[in-house]
C-alpha positions in Angstrom: 116.2 118.0 112.4 112.8 115.7 112.6 112.9 113.6 116.1 110.5 110.7 115.1 107.9 110.2 117.5 108.2 107.5 120.1 105.1 105.8 117.9 107.0 105.6 115.4 110.4 103.6 116.0 111.3 99.7 116.2 113.9 100.7 119.8 112.8 102.3 122.7 115.1 103.9 125.4 114.2 102.7 129.2 112.4 106.0 129.5 110.7 105.2 126.6 109.7 102.3 127.5 108.7 103.5 130.6 106.8 106.3 129.8 104.4 103.5 127.1 103.8 101.5 130.5 102.8 104.2 132.8 105.4 103.2 135.0 108.5 104.1 137.0 112.3 104.7 135.4 113.5 102.4 138.5 111.2 100.1 138.3 111.6 100.4 133.7 115.9 99.4 134.6 114.7 97.0 137.2 112.6 94.3 134.7 115.6 95.1 131.8 118.4 94.5 133.8 116.9 90.5 135.2 115.9 90.2 132.1 112.3 90.2 132.7 112.0 93.2 129.7 113.3 91.4 126.7 116.4 94.5 126.4 119.7 94.2 123.7 123.0 96.9 123.8 123.6 98.5 120.4 127.1 99.9 122.3 126.3 101.6 125.9 122.9 102.3 125.0 119.6 99.5 126.2 117.3 99.4 123.9 114.4 97.6 123.7 112.3 97.0 120.7 108.2 97.7 120.5 107.3 94.6 118.9 109.1 92.6 122.0 108.0 94.8 125.0 104.1 94.0 123.0 104.8 90.5 123.0 105.7 90.8 126.9 102.6 93.1 127.7 100.6 90.6 126.0 101.9 87.6 127.6 101.5 89.2 131.1 97.8 89.8 130.6 96.8 86.3 129.3 98.4 84.8 132.2 95.8 87.3 134.3 
C-alpha cells in the first residue's frame, strides 16, 4: 500500500501540522484547542486543512 506524502494531503493530523510548522506537538494541540489554528473533527479525529493552515501562517506573517 502506498501512503500519501504529507505534501499531497488536503487534511493533516496534528503531528503533521507540528512538523510543518516546526513546533512541538503539545503547542500544536494547544493552538487547535484554543481555535487559533482552524480545525475540523472527522469522527474522533482532528484534522487541519492545508489551505487553512497556509492562510493562518500568511495572516500571522502579515501582522509583523
